[in-house]
N, C-alpha and C positions, 0 to 999 in steps of 0.2 A: 504493499500500500504505499502510495507517494503522498506525503504531506504537501498541501498547497496552502501558501500564505499570501496575503496581499499587503500587509503592513510591515513597516520596519520593525516595530516593537515585537510583534509575534515571531518574526523571523529571527531576531536576536536572541529571544528567550529560548527558542528551540535549539538554535546552534550552540549557545552557552551550556546548555544541558549536556549536549553531546561532548563539548570540550571537557566538561567537568568530570566526564566518565573516561577521559584520556584518549578520546577518538580524534583522529586526524581528518581534517576538512579539505575535500577538493571542491573546486569551484569551476563552472563553465558558464560565463555570461553569454546570453544570446538575445536576439530580438524576435525569437520565434520563428514560425514558419519552417520548423525543423526538417532537416533532410539527413541523408546518410553520413554527410561530413560532420554534423553536430553529434550524431549518435556515436560516431567513432571516438570524438573527444570525450564523450560522457562515459563510454565503456572504459577508456583508459583512465579516466579520473576514478572510476569505481575499482579498477585493478590496483590502483596505487594509494588509495585512501579508504578510511573507515566509513565516511559519511560524505555524500555527494549532493551539493546544491547546484541547481540550474536556475539561472534567473531568466525570465521572459519579459522583456521590456523594450518597446519601441520607443527609442531615446529621441525626443523631438529636436533637441538642441544640437544634434549632429547632422541634421538634414539641411543644407544650404538651399535645397529645392523643394518648396512646399508641396508641389505635385508629386515628387517622389515620396515624401512623408505620407501623403494621403493615399497612395496606391500601395503602400507597403502592406503585405498581408498580415492579418491579425487572426490566428487560428488557435487560439488556447485550447479548445477542446480536442481538436485533432492532435496537437502537440502532446498533451497529456497521455493520450492513447499510444503515441509513438514512444513515449518515454517508459512504458511498461516493459520491465524486464531488461532495462539497460544498466540497472544498478543505481539510478537516481533515487534519492531518498527525499529530497525536499525541492519543491518549485517555489520560487519567490516571483510573484507576478504583480508588481505594484502599478498603481496608476501614475500618470504624470504629476498630479497634485501631491501624491505621497512622497515622490522622489524630489519634486521641486515645490514646496509649499511657498517659497518665494524665490526669485531669480538667484541663481548661484554665479557669483561674479568672480570666481577663482580665476587667476591668470597663471599660465605656465610659460617658461622660457625653454624651448626645445632647440634653440640655436638654429641650424640650418635643416634639422631633420623634417620639420613640418612645413618647410617653405617650397618644396619641390613636388613633383609628381601629383598625387592626390591633394596635397595642401595647396598647390597652385591652382588647381581647377575646382576645388571645393572649399572656398574659403570659410573658416570657422569650424570646418568638419572635426579636425583633431582636437580643438579645445573642447568641443561637445563630447567627443569620445573619452578624453582624458578626464573631464569632470564626472562623467557617469561612472567610469571604471574606478575612479577614486572613491566615490561614494559607495559603490558596490563592495569594494574591498573593505571599506570601514564598517559596512553593515554585516557582511558575511565573515569577515576576518579568517579567510582560508589559509591553510598551510601551503597549498599548491593551486594555481590557477592555469587553464588550459586554453590556448589560443591557436587556431589554424594559420598556417603560413600562407594561405592564399591572400589574406590581408597583410601583406609583407611589411609595409609602412607603418600601418597600425600596431603591429606587433613590435616594431623597433621603438615607437614612441611609448608604449606601455612599459617596455623594459626601461626606457630612460626615465619615465615618471617614478616608477618604483625606486630606481637607483637615487634619483634626486630627493625623494621624500623619505627614503630609508624605510619603506614599507616592509613588514616581515612576511612576505609572500614570495614563493618561488615561481616564476613564470615558465611554463613548460610549452614550448613551441611544438606543433603537431604537423606533419606532412599534409599537403593538399590531397583531398579525396576526390577522385574524378570518376565521371561516368565511363562506361566501357569504350566510348569513342574519344575519350580524353578531355571533354568539357569539365571544367572545374565545377564541382557541386556549388550551387548558390540558390538562395531563396528567390532570387530574380529570375532564374531559369524558367520557372512556372509561367512567367509572362511572355515567353517567346511564343510566336506562331509556329506552326508546323514547318513551314519553309525556313524560318529563322533558326529554329532548333536543329535543322538538318545542316545548316551553314555554320552554326556556332563553333564546332570543333576546330575550324580553321585557325582560331586564335591559338590553340595549344599546338597545332601542326606547325605553325610558323615559328613558335618558340623552340620547339623540338628540333626543328630543321637547323636553326642557327646554333643551337647547342652542339651540334656535331661539326659545324664548319666556321665557328666564330674566329678561330685563330687565323684564317685566311685574310681577314679584314681588320681595319682599325675599328675602335669602339664605335665612332660616329657612322662608318659604313655598315656595321651590324644594325645599328638603329635604323638606318634607311631601308636595309634590305627587309626587316621585319615589318616595318611600316607598309613598304610596297607590296609585299605578299598579301598582307591582310586587306589593303585597299584594292586588291584585284577583284574582290567580291563586291558585287553591287549592294549587297545587304549592310556592309560594315562602313563605319565612319571613325577613324582613329582619332582619339583625343590626345594621347601621348604614347610614345615608346621611349623608355629611358634605360640606358646601360649605366649602372651606377656601382659604386663601391658598397659591399653587402653591409658594412658596419656604418658608414656616414651617409649613405644613400646620395652621395654626390657623384656627378659625372667625372670622367677622367679621359685623358687623351691616349694612354698606351696601356696595354694589358700588364706591362711590367710595373706599372704605378701602384696596383692593388694586389692585396693578397687573394681576395675573393670578389667575385663580380656577380651580379644579378640582372636580369632583364625583366622590367615591369612594364605592363601594357594596360591601357584602358581604351575601350572602344564601344562605340554605340552600335547595336544591331537592332534597327528599327528605333524604337524609343527606350530600349532596355540597355542599360550601361553595364557592361561586363569588365572585370579585371582578372588578370592572371599574371604569372611570373614564372620564371625558371633560373635556377642557379647555374651559371655557366662553369665555374670552377671555385 
């Protein structure tokens, strides 16, 4: 039986009882519309902790596009059904008023981490993410928290926030979970038309191809090749392709300049915005 709470107080009381019994707390924050990617995170949390909390909260302050917020699926009943048998023991599903009884004016200085890629095209997004994750960590007080690597920049920023604030939680990165045809699992995929869904795996195909051949080109050439391959499809409109240092998320001029590199991409297919990435080395 999974316990469902809607208030901060009830959630904290439940978790503190578990901690008083010496249990370790694993946490998976989500915005709901759960898919197999989320379930994989939750199962891993259950394998590594005694008590697993999943939050389901569509965080309004991380959406820079009101239309995107309005369209985001809210499927709590279906999500609860999907969580059965995953090892989840508590679902925290607060309202926006519960999380933000008044505006949260917290500011963060992430240096250049939040100025590129998603941060450039979605102003205010990472501030909203950092505020809600900080609040959730303070409510749940987990020992470990699990995040997918699909949101590569988000993961880097959450790690930075935890370090800056010296929060006592271990951030556990988890590999991207993909459909059989390579498309990264996302709640947004449900909004794709049949034709768009058929075309969508091109994103990962372009990334996979460049992983095999990147050393033949300079980083900027790699970026142009991935962009060109995706835009060969009439369905796609590329927002950005970035070849960046895996730690700083900053671009560079020569492969020898960085120890590890990642290619990150965001592209619209119809009205649906998809992101993906692949580590080159």
